[in-house]
Phi, psi and omega in degrees: 000126184281138177246130178257130180252122180248118179281136180276120180270138178288149180293127179269141180295139181287138177279177179300141180295137181294132183281123179259203183299312180295324179295318179288331174296317177296320179295318178299315179294322179296316177298320180294317180296319180295315178297319178296320178295320177297318178297318179296318179295320178296320178295320179297315179296319178297318179296314181295320178294327180292341179291346177278343179259171180296130183208163179219141178237128176284154180236168180106166184299314182298322179293319180294323175296320178297318178298320180296318179296320178297320179296318179297315179297320180297319179297316179297316181294322177296319179296314179296318179296323178294318179297317180292316180295325178294318180287325186272336186231310188293306181298318175300323179291320177298316178294319178298317179298315181292317182293316182293324177293320179294321182292327181268358179072027181246161177283142180277086180275176178295323178298321179296320178294321177294325177296322177295322176297319179296321179295316180295318180295323177296316178298318179295320180294318180293315182293333180265315186286320183296310177300322179298316180293321180293334179273009176107000179280183181269146177288350177294347176298325182302301180295330180293313179296320179299314182297315181295316181294318182292312181293329178284328183282320190304307181299318182293318181292318181294319178294319179293320178299322179297325179295321184290341180257359177282152175262137176091132181295323181298318179295324181293313178291332176295323178294322176299319178294321178297317178298320179297313182295317181295319179295318179295318180295317181297317179297318180295319180296316179296319180296309181294318179297321178295316178297322178295321179296321176291319182295326180271357180085003178297323172243130183277118177276178181289137172227136180297149181292149175256098187273139174276171178300322180295326179284335179279333181295130179146190181256130179243141184229151176265008179066014177231020179103342179276140181225154175225121181251122178253126183254159185294337180276007178091003177268156181224146178230121178255140181222107175058044173290154185300135184294333182297318179292322180296316179296319179296324183278332189252001175093012174099357181250025182279157174291175183297323177234143181264107177224139180159186180240160181186214183220163178217157176197154176282140178220199180221142178282177180297332179275357178095357180282147181292151179207169178256120176268114186239133177230120178237127184298129175093343182214344178218136179227099176067029183285147181259120177258134180271158177264136177221190181074215180232175178298323181283324181229074183284161175225158169243133180220155179228134179288131177265111183075219182287127177302337179297339179284346181058027179265121185238153167248119191241139174245138178250142180288126182262314182199150175280159176281132180299000000 
């Protein structure tokens, strides 16, 4: 009687589930969400850093509606850019990391994935920086593009790679949701924290210069041929100042060019900020010019029409009076 002997094989651990269509969709969305979150964080940091420089904000209902529309457009553009960037860069890098590790017979570790990010960033820097430098630009574009591409790719690639090794479609899309919430929370925390730092004085925001009479004395120009000379005795001489500023200051009946003599003195606006009260016979009567720029490079400006339009007529100090 024949006896058959069957050896009992030990259970082998299951490898990662092969990523199918839904898995790659989740990976694509995860990369897009990560890139969008990085873009939102970069915009928040850029906005907060800009508060240290000269800036103006319009007020009123129409301005607030405009800000809301800009925010909506920015969100849409970030989402579209994330989707395109994920398909064009993140997924190819994930595939490159997996393919190159398989070809060399090595395990696809995190270091290997970072090396793939470095290779892609290097290619992007060369393709962008070399033509720019050959066309007369600076070679500093190369390291700058490499740094931006590498730092932008790494979080998105690592999150996307994590999706591809997860089991179950629900878990993969769940990771995309977690990345979205974390990115949104981080941007909100940085935004609120930055505003709090400015509000408490921990970070010094922009403040217009407080110019003395001696600092105001001199010749100011609009860089288009128009000049305004302020003298120490309180007299002023205008020569071919732009008609738009003259009309705004004089009610619309000013001549084509504002030229003449008058007087000036420091005053204060309705909000209490210092300003220059300038009166020139025939074209300006008691108009208030605001101070801008810095102590080293001050400017005088006048709002043309509604300040909500942020349209200014600006004079730069050219030289002091001897």
